[in-house]
PAKOL-887429 format. One line per 4 residues: number of its first residue (from 1); their letters; for each residue x, y, z of C-alpha. Coordinates in steps of 0.25 Angstrom, whole numbers, plus 2048, in hexadecimal, padded with zeros to 3 digits. Last residue first. Example, Ala and Ser with C-alpha at 12.3 -4.5 7.8 and 13.67 -1.06 7.14 Angstrom:
BEGIN
2 = sa = 837/7FC/81D ~ 831/7EE/81F
This chain:
BEGIN
794 = rssq = E9E/F3A/D04 ~ E9E/F3A/CF6 ~ E9C/F2C/CF5 ~ E90/F2C/CFD
790 = riea = E8A/F38/CF5 ~ E8C/F32/CEA ~ E84/F24/CEC ~ E78/F2D/CF3
786 = ddda = E78/F33/CE6 ~ E78/F28/CDD ~ E6D/F21/CE7 ~ E65/F2E/CE5
782 = fsar = E68/F2E/CD6 ~ E62/F1E/CD6 ~ E55/F23/CDE ~ E53/F2F/CD4
778 = nrre = E54/F24/CC7 ~ E4C/F1B/CCF ~ E41/F24/CD2 ~ E41/F2A/CC4
774 = crkq = E40/F1B/CBD ~ E35/F19/CC7 ~ E2D/F25/CC4 ~ E31/F24/CB3
770 = hqri = E2B/F13/CB6 ~ E1F/F19/CBB ~ E1C/F24/CB2 ~ E1E/F19/CA7
766 = fasl = E15/F11/CAD ~ E0A/F1C/CAE ~ E0C/F20/CA0 ~ E0A/F11/C9D
762 = rnll = DFD/F11/CA5 ~ DF8/F1E/C9F ~ DFC/F16/C92 ~ DF5/F0A/C94
758 = fqkd = DE7/F11/C99 ~ DE9/F1B/C8D ~ DE9/F0B/C83 ~ DE0/F06/C8B
754 = hgel = DD4/F12/C8A ~ DD6/F13/C7C ~ DD4/F03/C7C ~ DC7/F07/C84
750 = vlqn = DC3/F12/C79 ~ DC5/F09/C6E ~ DBC/EFE/C76 ~ DB1/F09/C76
746 = klvt = DB2/F0B/C68 ~ DB3/EFD/C65 ~ DA4/EFA/C70 ~ D9F/F07/C65
742 = vmhr = DA2/F00/C5A ~ D9C/EF3/C5F ~ D90/EFA/C62 ~ D8E/EFF/C55
738 = nata = D91/EF2/C4F ~ D85/EEC/C58 ~ D7C/EF6/C53 ~ D7F/EF4/C45
734 = vawy = D7D/EE5/C44 ~ D6F/EE7/C4E ~ D6B/EF1/C43 ~ D70/EE8/C38
730 = yylc = D67/EDD/C3E ~ D5A/EE7/C3F ~ D5B/EEA/C31 ~ D5D/EDB/C2C
726 = lllv = D51/ED9/C35 ~ D49/EE5/C2F ~ D4D/EDF/C22 ~ D49/ED2/C25
722 = afap = D3A/ED8/C2A ~ D3A/EE1/C1E ~ D3D/ED5/C14 ~ D30/ECC/C1D
718 = vafn = D27/ED9/C1A ~ D2A/EDB/C0B ~ D29/ECD/C07 ~ D1A/EC9/C0B
714 = stgi = D18/ED9/C09 ~ D18/ED8/BFA ~ D24/EDD/BF1 ~ D2C/ED3/BF0
710 = lfii = D22/EC7/BEF ~ D1E/ED0/BE2 ~ D2C/ECF/BDE ~ D2C/EBE/BE1
706 = erii = D1E/EBD/BD9 ~ D26/EC3/BCC ~ D31/EBB/BCD ~ D29/EAF/BCE
702 = ypfg = D1F/EB3/BC4 ~ D29/EB4/BB9 ~ D2C/EC3/BB4 ~ D24/ECB/BAA
698 = dftq = D1A/ED2/BB5 ~ D29/ED8/BB7 ~ D2A/EDC/BA9 ~ D1B/EE5/BAB
694 = vvfd = D20/EEA/BB8 ~ D2C/EF0/BB2 ~ D24/EF5/BA5 ~ D1B/EFD/BAF
690 = wvtd = D27/F02/BB5 ~ D2A/F0B/BA9 ~ D1D/F10/BA7 ~ D0F/F10/B9F
686 = rgry = D17/F08/B95 ~ D18/F0B/B84 ~ D26/F0E/B85 ~ D30/F0A/B90
682 = pgcs = D3C/F08/B8A ~ D3C/F17/B86 ~ D37/F1F/B7B ~ D28/F22/B75
678 = ispf = D1E/F1E/B7F ~ D26/F27/B89 ~ D25/F1F/B97 ~ D18/F24/BA2
674 = veav = D1E/F29/BAD ~ D1B/F20/BBB ~ D25/F16/BBE ~ D30/F19/BB7
670 = syav = D2F/F28/BB8 ~ D2D/F27/BC7 ~ D3B/F1F/BC8 ~ D43/F28/BC1
666 = pvis = D3D/F35/BC9 ~ D3F/F2D/BD5 ~ D4F/F28/BD1 ~ D55/F35/BD0
662 = ivfg = D4F/F39/BDD ~ D54/F2D/BE4 ~ D63/F2D/BDD ~ D64/F3D/BE1
658 = lllv = D62/F37/BF0 ~ D6B/F2E/BEF ~ D75/F36/BEA ~ D73/F40/BF4
654 = smfl = D76/F35/BFF ~ D82/F30/BF8 ~ D8A/F3E/BF7 ~ D85/F3E/C07
650 = sksk = D8C/F31/C0A ~ D97/F32/C01 ~ D9B/F44/C09 ~ D9A/F3D/C15
646 = saky = DA3/F33/C12 ~ DAE/F3E/C0C ~ DAD/F49/C15 ~ DAB/F57/C0F
642 = vvps = DB5/F62/C13 ~ DAC/F72/C13 ~ DB5/F7C/C0F ~ DB6/F76/C00
638 = ptcn = DC2/F74/BF9 ~ DC5/F7D/BEC ~ DBD/F7C/BE0 ~ DC0/F7E/BD1
634 = ilct = DCC/F77/BCF ~ DCE/F68/BD7 ~ DBE/F68/BDA ~ DB8/F6E/BCD
630 = fkki = DC1/F66/BC6 ~ DBD/F5A/BCD ~ DAE/F5B/BCC ~ DAF/F5E/BBB
626 = yfif = DB8/F51/BBC ~ DAF/F48/BC3 ~ DA4/F4F/BBB ~ DAA/F49/BAE
622 = fyfi = DA9/F3C/BB3 ~ D9C/F3F/BBA ~ D96/F43/BAC ~ D9A/F38/BA5
618 = tgil = D93/F2F/BB0 ~ D87/F37/BAE ~ D86/F35/B9E ~ D87/F24/BA3
614 = plfp = D7C/F27/BAC ~ D72/F30/BA3 ~ D73/F27/B95 ~ D66/F1F/B9C
610 = cffs = D5E/F2C/B9A ~ D50/F2B/B9F ~ D54/F20/BA9 ~ D62/F26/BAC
606 = gmwi = D5C/F32/BAD ~ D59/F35/BBE ~ D65/F2D/BC2 ~ D6F/F36/BB9
602 = itqi = D66/F41/BBE ~ D69/F3D/BCC ~ D77/F3B/BC9 ~ D7A/F49/BC2
598 = yvid = D74/F4F/BCF ~ D7C/F46/BD8 ~ D89/F4B/BD2 ~ D85/F58/BD2
594 = lvhk = D81/F59/BE1 ~ D8E/F53/BE5 ~ D95/F5F/BE0 ~ D8B/F69/BE6
590 = plyf = D8E/F60/BF3 ~ D9C/F61/BF2 ~ D9F/F72/BF1 ~ DAD/F71/BEC
586 = dqeg = DB1/F7F/BEF ~ DB1/F8B/BE6 ~ DBA/F97/BE5 ~ DB7/FA1/BDA
582 = iikl = DAC/FA9/BDE ~ DB2/FAD/BEC ~ DC0/FAC/BE6 ~ DBA/FB8/BDC
578 = crsn = DB6/FC0/BEB ~ DC3/FBD/BF0 ~ DCC/FC3/BE6 ~ DD8/FBC/BE5
574 = thra = DD6/FB6/BD7 ~ DDC/FAB/BD0 ~ DD6/F9E/BD8 ~ DC7/FA4/BDA
570 = ifar = DC8/FA7/BCB ~ DCD/F97/BC5 ~ DC1/F92/BCE ~ DB6/F9B/BCA
566 = plni = DBB/F97/BBB ~ DBA/F89/BBE ~ DAE/F8A/BC4 ~ DA7/F91/BB9
562 = fftt = DAB/F8E/BAB ~ DB1/F7E/BB0 ~ DA8/F79/BBB ~ D9B/F82/BB8
558 = ffqv = D9D/F7D/BAB ~ D9F/F6D/BAE ~ D95/F6D/BB7 ~ D8B/F75/BAF
554 = afdt = D8D/F69/BA3 ~ D8B/F5E/BAD ~ D7C/F65/BB2 ~ D77/F66/BA4
550 = lilk = D7C/F58/BA0 ~ D74/F52/BAA ~ D68/F5B/BA9 ~ D68/F58/B99
546 = ylqq = D68/F4A/B9C ~ D5D/F4B/BA7 ~ D55/F53/B9D ~ D57/F49/B92
542 = gvyt = D54/F3D/B9A ~ D47/F41/B9E ~ D43/F45/B8F ~ D47/F37/B8C
538 = ewce = D3F/F33/B97 ~ D33/F3C/B8F ~ D34/F35/B83 ~ D2A/F3B/B78
534 = lkss = D29/F49/B81 ~ D21/F52/B7B ~ D25/F60/B75 ~ D27/F5C/B68
530 = dfnn = D18/F5A/B67 ~ D14/F51/B5B ~ D15/F43/B64 ~ D0C/F3B/B5D
526 = yscv = D15/F30/B5B ~ D1F/F34/B66 ~ D15/F31/B71 ~ D14/F3A/B7D
522 = fgne = D17/F39/B8B ~ D1E/F44/B8E ~ D19/F52/B8C ~ D0F/F55/B99
518 = giyl = D16/F4B/BA2 ~ D23/F4C/B9E ~ D23/F5C/BA1 ~ D1E/F58/BAE
514 = ymqs = D29/F4C/BB0 ~ D35/F56/BAB ~ D2F/F61/BB4 ~ D2F/F59/BBF
510 = llva = D3B/F54/BBD ~ D42/F61/BBC ~ D3E/F65/BC9 ~ D44/F59/BCF
506 = lssl = D4F/F5B/BC9 ~ D50/F69/BCF ~ D4C/F64/BDB ~ D57/F58/BDD
502 = rllv = D62/F63/BD9 ~ D5C/F6C/BE5 ~ D59/F61/BEE ~ D67/F5B/BED
498 = trll = D6F/F69/BED ~ D66/F6D/BFC ~ D6A/F5E/BFF ~ D79/F5D/BFB
494 = tvli = D7B/F6B/C03 ~ D76/F67/C0F ~ D7D/F59/C0E ~ D8B/F60/C0B
490 = inpp = D89/F6B/C15 ~ D86/F61/C20 ~ D92/F58/C1D ~ D9A/F65/C1F
486 = tyne = D92/F6A/C2B ~ D87/F75/C28 ~ D89/F84/C2D ~ D7D/F88/C23
482 = lkil = D83/F96/C1D ~ D8C/F8D/C15 ~ D80/F86/C0F ~ D7C/F90/C0A
478 = ysfi = D87/F93/C00 ~ D88/F84/BFB ~ D79/F84/BF9 ~ D7A/F91/BF0
474 = epvi = D85/F8A/BE8 ~ D7C/F7E/BE9 ~ D71/F87/BE0 ~ D79/F8B/BD6
470 = lnlv = D7F/F7F/BCF ~ D73/F75/BD2 ~ D69/F81/BCD ~ D74/F83/BC0
466 = viti = D71/F74/BBC ~ D61/F75/BBE ~ D61/F81/BB7 ~ D6A/F7C/BAC
462 = fplf = D5F/F70/BAA ~ D52/F76/BAA ~ D5A/F80/B9F ~ D5E/F73/B97
458 = ellt = D53/F74/B8D ~ D52/F82/B8B ~ D61/F82/B88 ~ D60/F78/B7E
454 = nelq = D54/F7E/B78 ~ D5B/F8D/B78 ~ D68/F84/B72 ~ D5E/F7E/B66
450 = gftm = D5A/F8B/B63 ~ D65/F91/B62 ~ D69/F85/B58 ~ D5E/F85/B50
446 = gery = D54/F7A/B50 ~ D58/F6A/B51 ~ D4F/F67/B5C ~ D44/F70/B55
442 = lsls = D45/F6C/B47 ~ D46/F5D/B4D ~ D38/F5F/B52 ~ D33/F64/B45
438 = ttla = D39/F58/B3E ~ D32/F4F/B48 ~ D24/F58/B46 ~ D26/F58/B38
434 = aktt = D29/F49/B37 ~ D1B/F46/B40 ~ D13/F4C/B35 ~ D0D/F58/B3B
430 = niie = D13/F63/B34 ~ D11/F72/B37 ~ D1F/F79/B32 ~ D29/F7C/B3D
426 = nnvq = D25/F89/B46 ~ D1C/F82/B4F ~ D26/F76/B54 ~ D31/F80/B57
422 = etie = D28/F89/B5F ~ D22/F7D/B66 ~ D2F/F78/B69 ~ D34/F85/B6D
418 = qnlr = D28/F86/B77 ~ D2B/F77/B7B ~ D39/F7B/B7D ~ D35/F89/B84
414 = ntsy = D2C/F81/B8F ~ D35/F78/B93 ~ D40/F82/B96 ~ D37/F88/B9E
410 = nftv = D30/F7E/BA7 ~ D3F/F7B/BA9 ~ D44/F87/BAD ~ D38/F8B/BB5
406 = yill = D39/F7E/BBD ~ D48/F7D/BBF ~ D47/F8B/BC4 ~ D3C/F88/BCE
402 = gsai = D43/F7D/BD4 ~ D51/F86/BD6 ~ D46/F8F/BDE ~ D41/F83/BE6
398 = livf = D4F/F80/BEA ~ D54/F8C/BEC ~ D49/F8F/BF6 ~ D4C/F83/BFF
394 = vvln = D5C/F88/C00 ~ D56/F94/C04 ~ D4C/F8E/C0F ~ D58/F85/C13
390 = illr = D62/F91/C15 ~ D57/F98/C1E ~ D56/F8B/C26 ~ D66/F8B/C27
386 = klhl = D67/F98/C2B ~ D5D/F95/C36 ~ D64/F89/C3B ~ D71/F91/C3C
382 = liqt = D69/F9D/C44 ~ D64/F92/C4D ~ D72/F8B/C50 ~ D78/F98/C52
378 = ersr = D6E/F9B/C5C ~ D71/F8E/C62 ~ D80/F8F/C64 ~ D88/F88/C5A
374 = lqke = D95/F83/C61 ~ D8F/F75/C5E ~ D8E/F76/C4E ~ D9C/F7C/C4D
370 = ekyr = DA2/F71/C53 ~ D9D/F66/C49 ~ DA1/F71/C3F ~ DAF/F70/C42
366 = eeel = DAE/F61/C45 ~ DA9/F60/C35 ~ DB4/F69/C31 ~ DBF/F60/C39
362 = cgkv = DBA/F55/C30 ~ DBB/F5B/C24 ~ DC8/F60/C26 ~ DCF/F52/C29
358 = enyl = DC9/F4E/C1C ~ DCE/F5B/C16 ~ DDC/F59/C1A ~ DDB/F49/C18
354 = akhk = DD8/F4D/C09 ~ DE5/F58/C08 ~ DED/F4E/C0C ~ DE8/F43/C04
350 = ikas = DED/F4D/BF9 ~ DF8/F52/BFE ~ DFC/F43/BFD ~ DF7/F41/BEF
346 = kdnh = E01/F4B/BEA ~ E0C/F48/BF2 ~ E0D/F3A/BEE ~ E0C/F2C/BF3
342 = icfd = E00/F2A/BFA ~ DFD/F1C/BFD ~ DFD/F20/C0C ~ DEF/F28/C0D
338 = wggf = DEE/F2F/C18 ~ DE2/F2D/C20 ~ DE6/F26/C2A ~ DEC/F2F/C36
334 = vlnc = DE6/F3B/C32 ~ DD7/F39/C2C ~ DD7/F2C/C35 ~ DDA/F35/C42
330 = ymyf = DD1/F3F/C3D ~ DC5/F35/C3D ~ DC9/F2D/C49 ~ DBD/F34/C52
326 = qges = DB5/F35/C46 ~ DB3/F26/C43 ~ DA4/F23/C43 ~ DA2/F2E/C3A
322 = evlr = DAC/F2A/C2F ~ DA5/F1B/C31 ~ D98/F20/C2F ~ D9B/F29/C23
318 = ekfg = DA2/F1E/C1D ~ D96/F15/C1F ~ D8E/F20/C1A ~ D96/F21/C0D
314 = kaat = D96/F12/C0A ~ D86/F12/C0C ~ D85/F1D/C03 ~ D8E/F14/BF8
310 = kvia = D84/F0A/BFA ~ D77/F12/BF9 ~ D7C/F1A/BED ~ D82/F0D/BE5
306 = ilsl = D74/F05/BE9 ~ D6D/F0F/BE2 ~ D74/F12/BD5 ~ D73/F05/BD3
302 = lvws = D64/F04/BD6 ~ D61/F0E/BCD ~ D6A/F09/BC5 ~ D64/EFB/BC2
298 = iavl = D55/F01/BC3 ~ D59/F09/BB7 ~ D60/EFF/BAF ~ D54/EF4/BB2
294 = iyam = D4A/EFF/BAC ~ D51/F00/BA0 ~ D53/EF1/B9E ~ D45/EED/BA0
290 = pnny = D41/EF9/B96 ~ D4D/EF1/B8D ~ D49/EE2/B8E ~ D54/EDB/B89
286 = ymes = D50/ECD/B84 ~ D58/EBE/B80 ~ D53/EB5/B78 ~ D59/EA7/B7D
282 = efls = D65/EA0/B77 ~ D6E/EA6/B81 ~ D7C/EA8/B7F ~ D82/EA7/B71
278 = plqy = D74/EA9/B6C ~ D73/EB7/B72 ~ D64/EBB/B6E ~ D5D/EC8/B6D
274 = shiq = D4F/ECF/B73 ~ D4E/EDD/B76 ~ D44/EE3/B7E ~ D3D/EF0/B79
270 = dsyv = D3C/EFD/B80 ~ D46/F03/B79 ~ D50/F0D/B80 ~ D4E/F1A/B76
266 = gyfl = D47/F24/B80 ~ D4E/F22/B8D ~ D5B/F2B/B88 ~ D68/F2A/B85
262 = itre = D68/F1E/B7B ~ D66/F28/B71 ~ D59/F2D/B6A ~ D58/F3A/B72
258 = mwgt = D66/F3D/B70 ~ D63/F40/B60 ~ D5B/F4A/B64 ~ D5B/F4F/B74
254 = gqiv = D64/F4B/B7F ~ D66/F5A/B81 ~ D74/F5C/B82 ~ D78/F52/B77
250 = dffv = D6B/F56/B6E ~ D71/F64/B71 ~ D7E/F60/B6B ~ D79/F59/B5F
246 = nsnt = D74/F63/B59 ~ D6E/F5F/B4C ~ D62/F58/B54 ~ D5B/F4A/B50
242 = lnks = D4E/F48/B58 ~ D49/F41/B4A ~ D3B/F39/B4F ~ D3B/F2B/B4C
238 = fyan = D3F/F27/B5C ~ D33/F2C/B61 ~ D29/F29/B56 ~ D2D/F19/B56
234 = sccv = D2B/F1A/B66 ~ D1F/F20/B65 ~ D19/F14/B5B ~ D21/F0B/B62
230 = ssnt = D1B/F0F/B70 ~ D0C/F0F/B6B ~ D05/F1C/B69 ~ D04/F1A/B59
226 = nsdk = CFB/F0D/B5A ~ CF6/F0B/B4D ~ D00/F10/B45 ~ D09/F05/B49
222 = cend = D17/F08/B4E ~ D22/EFF/B49 ~ D2B/EF8/B54 ~ D3B/EF9/B50
218 = tetl = D42/EEE/B57 ~ D4D/EF2/B60 ~ D5C/EEF/B5F ~ D64/EEA/B6B
214 = llkp = D72/EF0/B6D ~ D70/EFE/B6F ~ D65/EFE/B78 ~ D6A/EF2/B7F
210 = limf = D77/EFA/B81 ~ D70/F06/B86 ~ D69/F00/B90 ~ D6E/EF4/B98
206 = iiii = D7C/EF6/B98 ~ D7B/F05/B94 ~ D75/F07/BA0 ~ D7B/EFC/BAA
202 = lsii = D89/F04/BA6 ~ D82/F12/BA9 ~ D7E/F0E/BB7 ~ D8C/F0A/BB9
198 = inlf = D93/F15/BB3 ~ D89/F1E/BBA ~ D8E/F18/BCA ~ D9C/F1A/BC5
194 = llwr = D9B/F2A/BC3 ~ D92/F2B/BCE ~ D9E/F24/BD7 ~ DA9/F2D/BD0
190 = lfmf = D9F/F3A/BD5 ~ D9E/F34/BE4 ~ DAE/F32/BE3 ~ DAF/F42/BDD
186 = ysvv = DA4/F45/BE9 ~ DAE/F3D/BF2 ~ DBA/F45/BEF ~ DB2/F52/BF5
182 = gtgf = DB0/F4C/C03 ~ DBF/F45/C03 ~ DC5/F51/C03 ~ DC6/F5D/BFA
178 = kgei = DD7/F5F/BF6 ~ DDC/F52/BF9 ~ DCC/F48/BF5 ~ DCD/F51/BE8
174 = ermp = DDB/F4B/BE5 ~ DD8/F3D/BE8 ~ DCB/F3E/BE0 ~ DD2/F41/BD5
170 = shwl = DDC/F37/BD5 ~ DD2/F2C/BD8 ~ DC8/F31/BCB ~ DC5/F21/BC7
166 = elkg = DCA/F17/BD0 ~ DD3/F0E/BC8 ~ DDF/F0E/BD1 ~ DD5/F0C/BDD
162 = vles = DD0/F02/BD5 ~ DDC/EFB/BD3 ~ DE0/EFB/BE2 ~ DD3/EF6/BE6
158 = frir = DD2/EEB/BDB ~ DE2/EE7/BE1 ~ DDD/EE7/BF1 ~ DD0/EDE/BED
154 = fchw = DD9/ED5/BE4 ~ DE2/ED4/BF1 ~ DD6/ED1/BFB ~ DCF/EC8/BF2
150 = vkrq = DDF/EC0/BEF ~ DDF/EC0/BFD ~ DD3/EBA/C01 ~ DD2/EAF/BF7
146 = rwql = DE1/EAB/BFC ~ DDA/EAB/C0A ~ DCE/EA1/C05 ~ DD7/E99/BFF
142 = qelg = DE0/E98/C0C ~ DD4/E94/C15 ~ DD0/E8A/C0B ~ DDC/E81/C0C
138 = qlrl = DE6/E86/C15 ~ DED/E91/C1B ~ DFA/E95/C1F ~ DFF/E98/C2C
134 = ktan = E08/EA4/C2D ~ E18/EA6/C31 ~ E19/EB5/C2F ~ E22/EBA/C24
130 = qlra = E15/EC0/C1E ~ E10/EC6/C2B ~ E20/ECD/C2D ~ E1E/ED1/C1D
126 = kldr = E11/ED9/C1F ~ E15/EDE/C2E ~ E22/EE4/C27 ~ E1B/EEB/C1B
122 = kqnm = E10/EF1/C23 ~ E1C/EF7/C2D ~ E23/EFD/C1F ~ E16/F01/C1C
118 = pvpm = E12/F09/C29 ~ E08/F06/C32 ~ DF8/F09/C33 ~ DF4/EFA/C2E
114 = akiq = DEA/EF8/C25 ~ DF3/EF0/C1C ~ DF8/EE9/C25 ~ DEA/EE3/C27
110 = miee = DED/EDC/C19 ~ DF9/ED5/C1F ~ DF2/ED0/C2C ~ DE8/ECA/C22
106 = wtre = DF2/EC3/C19 ~ DF7/EBE/C27 ~ DEA/EB9/C2A ~ DE7/EB1/C1F
102 = ensl = DF5/EAC/C1E ~ DF5/EA7/C2C ~ DF9/EAB/C3A ~ DF7/EA6/C47
98 = nesl = E02/EAE/C52 ~ DF8/EBA/C54 ~ DEE/EAF/C56 ~ DF4/EAD/C65
94 = dplm = DF0/EBB/C68 ~ DF8/EBB/C76 ~ DED/EBC/C83 ~ DEE/ECA/C8A
90 = slhi = DE2/ECD/C86 ~ DDB/EC1/C88 ~ DDF/EC1/C97 ~ DDB/ECC/C9A
86 = drsq = DCE/ECA/C94 ~ DCC/EBF/C9A ~ DCF/EC5/CA8 ~ DC7/ECE/CA6
82 = ttra = DB9/EC7/CA3 ~ DBE/EBC/CAF ~ DBF/EC9/CB9 ~ DB2/ECE/CB3
78 = ytsq = DAB/EC2/CB3 ~ DAE/EBE/CC2 ~ DAA/ECD/CC5 ~ D9E/ECD/CC1
74 = rren = D9A/EBE/CC4 ~ D93/EC2/CD1 ~ D8D/ECE/CC9 ~ D84/EC5/CC0
70 = qsra = D7F/ECC/CB4 ~ D7D/EDB/CB5 ~ D8C/EDB/CBC ~ D92/ED2/CAE
66 = rkvt = D8E/EDE/CA5 ~ D95/EE9/CAF ~ DA0/EE1/CB2 ~ DA4/EDC/CA4
62 = ttnr = DA4/EEC/CA0 ~ DAC/EF0/CAC ~ DB7/EE6/CA7 ~ DB6/EEA/C99
58 = aqks = DB9/EF9/C9D ~ DC4/EF3/CA7 ~ DC9/EEC/C9B ~ DCA/EF7/C91
54 = pllt = DCE/F02/C9E ~ DDA/EF9/C9E ~ DDF/EF4/CAB ~ DDD/EE8/CAC
50 = alka = DE6/EE6/C9F ~ DF2/EEA/CA8 ~ DF0/EDE/CB1 ~ DF0/ED3/CA6
46 = adar = DFD/EDB/CA1 ~ E04/EDA/CAD ~ E11/EDE/CA8 ~ E17/EE0/CB9
42 = qlne = E1C/EEC/CB6 ~ E13/EF0/CAE ~ E07/EEB/CBB ~ E11/EF2/CC3
38 = fleq = E0F/EFF/CBB ~ E02/EFE/CBA ~ DFF/EFD/CCA ~ E08/F08/CCD
34 = eggp = E01/F10/CC1 ~ DF1/F0C/CC7 ~ DED/F1B/CC6 ~ DE9/F22/CBA
30 = yleq = DE0/F1E/CAF ~ DE0/F29/CA5 ~ DD6/F2F/C9B ~ DD9/F39/C90
26 = yfeg = DDC/F2F/C86 ~ DCD/F28/C88 ~ DC7/F34/C87 ~ DCA/F3A/C77
22 = gaee = DCB/F2F/C6D ~ DC6/F23/C72 ~ DBB/F2C/C7A ~ DB9/F33/C6B
18 = wgeh = DB5/F25/C66 ~ DAD/F22/C71 ~ DA0/F21/C6C ~ DA0/F2E/C64
14 = tksr = D95/F36/C6A ~ D97/F30/C78 ~ DA5/F32/C78 ~ DA3/F41/C74
10 = sknk = D9C/F42/C80 ~ DA6/F3C/C89 ~ DB1/F45/C82 ~ DAC/F52/C84
6 = sngg = DA9/F4E/C93 ~ DB8/F4A/C94 ~ DBC/F57/C8D ~ DB4/F5F/C97
2 = sm = DB9/F57/CA3 ~ DC9/F5A/C9E
């Protein structure tokens, strides 16, 4: 018993009283005083009995200690007064229970829904409250109550309607039943990204695409005296014939006729349109295309950031609440985890499996913690050495992957430039602009075999990136099994390694594109006779990211249905252990999370250069859900590592936030530092995109400019910083007070448990006393009967 008590005491220090409430006070006894209790119970002296409760004794002791530091002479009087007042207050009836009105009755009816009682009992309680005598509210109070009641009913009906119309509700319930809440949180994350891209797509369609389609541009003539002007370069750029006979290659590469569509940056105008709406406004209205382009980009960046931070904060709060409730976690799952709205056997089985997986995940974490505590020093040293060696192997793999991408990009670029040079040299030498345009179109049309070869060369870097993203995570998943991490750490470490792989591959690709643009990207179409030069480098960047996302989606589709599906079929219909090892697949959560985070990172990175990319991503996410669902339910078996929902959500958002930051950095650099193309786009002829923003800001009224400048000075920044510090201190004080109140409530719960155990022990003592008295009475009566029988027999 001593070992158990010491263990419980040490645990109570860590968890601040919950385990004390769960394991300690149920074992404590309060011996003695049985005769006194028996007498008190006989007299039904509740006030005397209340003074014996542990919570009352602890309160009196605390009061005594506080008063003794102030005045020892008044301590006893104050304690007796406090004690008697607490006793009388606890014994007084609650007169407010007899006073009721419509609002309070309605609130009590709403509280009945959360009571853990059968439905018949809830109906009886509701009918009893409705039939009871109530005071009617009058005037403004009744109006406020009715508004509150109507709003509450509207929220309930609206939430029910939204729940019925929720996208992919039934498939997620099925996935939750078979794979647990951690896997279904991945599909909820995918649905969240789908809705985010729908909102971004609506913003782009309303403020960029519709004005481009509806507003008419004015044609500017090129003057021969200034052929390097943006007007001449733009006219030459849009007058070139880039029509390709093979539509399929144009669609998958974004070249040819696709390059001149609203899909890419280059076709958007730099003009300010003026129009009139006589029925609404008399004055002339303007629509600034360059300003709209940059404001739309800023708006979807801020929208994405706010959505990520808000969702991550919500997930962090859920994780914090879950970590606080470790003691009653199993009780909640077992006794409060069932959904009583389930009405068929299939849903019941799914929910049963979901609860089983959740309990299994909790037990797995406990098992890992116990194993960690039982490790010896030698085992820990060997484990750390093993992890160090594996991290070195991972680092070498990442460097090799970056070098492979670098080599393939340079190889494909050099081969494509060589093909262009050879085809141009083989054409009839003609220095006119029309002949050069024809030679370029001949190169783009070409023969079927040559076109296929050029397409493979253009897609070679992206195929390399996608194949590395498929193979290297499998190597990481095998290496992570040798490191003996806990399930949450397995997700974290694998995600970090895979993120490094994917972001490093993107970094290598972007660096090579930047170097290539620096050498060939800043030319005017009017005087350009070299077909290898980039006349619109923004469209080129959009094409590369467009091809990357198409390649990623195509490879995911191919591997799901043409590689993993036959593997799963072989694993299910063979008895060979070797074939089963090859065919069996687990739904490896970190890899699938990185698949969609990687796509979203490409979408954020390319939306400025390819405005249609969020719309394409929305369509891809819709199909990817069904691809991943097929992978989860058909191709894969439940993973031996059980993932928990709350930890997975916060981790997903953290990885997504990292991808967001990485994707915005190159876009921000290109906006602030890189010279825009002179032949295309809304910022042709300007030094940088940000120069246009500064120029537009200079046109604002004087008062607005002064206010914004004042915000950037120290006269505003220092007081604002001080106010933020005061607010931070205030919230820190509130959090500290709330934390202290939580500790007090936990201790109060412990005392309440002591009171219950105390009363149970005293009740059992009373029952024993009563049984003993009954036995003595029975023995006495039996002795009297025996004496009477003996006397009568004599």
